C-alpha positions in Angstrom: 93.9 80.3 93.4 90.5 80.0 94.9 87.9 81.6 92.7 84.1 81.8 92.3 82.3 80.7 89.1 82.0 84.1 87.7 85.5 85.1 88.6 86.8 82.0 86.6 84.7 83.0 83.5 85.7 86.6 83.7 89.4 85.7 84.2 89.2 83.2 81.2 88.1 86.1 79.1 91.1 88.2 80.1 89.3 90.8 82.4 91.8 90.7 85.1 94.2 93.5 86.3 97.3 92.6 88.5 98.7 96.3 88.5 98.2 97.3 92.0 98.0 93.7 93.4 100.3 91.9 95.9 100.6 88.7 97.7 100.6 88.3 101.6 101.1 85.5 104.1 98.4 85.8 106.9 97.7 83.1 109.4 99.7 80.5 107.6 97.8 81.0 104.4 98.8 83.0 101.2 96.4 85.6 99.9 96.3 87.7 96.8 95.4 91.2 97.6 93.9 94.1 95.4 93.7 92.0 92.2 90.8 93.3 90.1 88.8 90.8 88.2 86.0 92.6 86.4 82.3 91.3 86.9 81.2 88.6 84.5 79.0 90.3 81.9 76.4 87.5 81.9 76.5 87.1 85.7 73.3 87.7 87.7 72.8 89.2 91.2 75.2 86.7 92.6 78.2 88.2 90.6 81.5 88.5 92.5 83.1 91.6 94.0 85.7 93.0 91.6 88.4 93.5 94.3 88.7 91.3 97.3 91.4 89.1 98.7 91.7 85.7 97.1 93.3 82.6 98.6 96.4 81.2 97.0 96.8 77.4 97.0 100.3 76.6 98.0 102.2 73.8 99.8 103.1 74.3 103.4 106.8 74.3 102.6 106.3 77.1 100.0 104.3 79.2 102.4 107.0 78.8 105.1 109.7 79.6 102.7 107.8 82.8 101.4 107.1 83.9 105.0 110.8 83.9 105.9 111.7 85.8 102.8 109.1 88.5 103.5 109.4 88.8 107.3 113.1 88.4 107.7 114.6 89.9 104.5 111.9 92.6 104.1 110.9 91.6 100.5 107.5 91.8 98.9 105.4 89.1 97.0 104.4 90.5 93.6 102.2 88.6 91.1 103.7 88.8 87.7 101.4 86.8 85.4 98.2 84.9 85.4 97.7 81.8 83.3 95.5 78.9 82.6 96.9 75.3 83.1 94.9 72.1 83.0 91.6 73.9 83.7 93.0 75.8 86.7 93.9 79.5 86.9 97.4 80.0 88.3 99.3 83.1 89.4 103.0 83.4 89.2 104.5 85.2 92.1 107.9 86.9 92.3 109.8 87.9 95.4 110.8 91.5 94.9 112.7 94.3 96.7 111.2 97.7 96.8 113.0 100.8 95.7 114.6 103.0 98.3 113.7 106.8 98.5 116.8 108.0 96.7 116.2 105.5 93.9 112.7 106.8 93.5 114.1 110.4 93.3 116.5 109.4 90.6 113.8 107.6 88.5 111.4 110.6 88.8 114.3 113.1 87.8 115.2 110.9 84.8 111.5 110.7 83.8 111.2 114.5 83.9 114.3 115.1 82.0 113.1 112.8 79.3 109.7 114.5 79.2 111.3 117.9 78.9 113.7 116.6 76.1 110.6 115.2 74.2 108.8 118.5 74.6 111.8 120.4 73.3 112.1 118.2 70.2 108.4 118.6 69.5 108.6 122.5 69.8 111.6 122.5 67.4 109.9 120.2 64.9 107.0 122.8 64.8 109.2 125.7 64.0 
């Protein structure tokens, strides 16, 4: 991953959030989008922007393979973890399939039922 100096220092201290981020292939290059790396606490006016697109360093064959999977099969590239190896910060990317609408509805329904059951148990415990 291509990072600036303050991004590296901030990432090494663990101030990175991959929750809403995803990877994308644009113009034969791989990019990490929406990853939040907090500003470095001892940075100056040249500190980095917390959310910006960051270039991923991949071999051409890897980029071509990921492009085929995302374009033809309709899959998404999701960063799963960030780690340090040999002085370099690396990101692990997974190829994932999104939920269908009916799957989302079922997950929401199950979550609501679980919340209702928990509330009922708490109410009974108070009595």
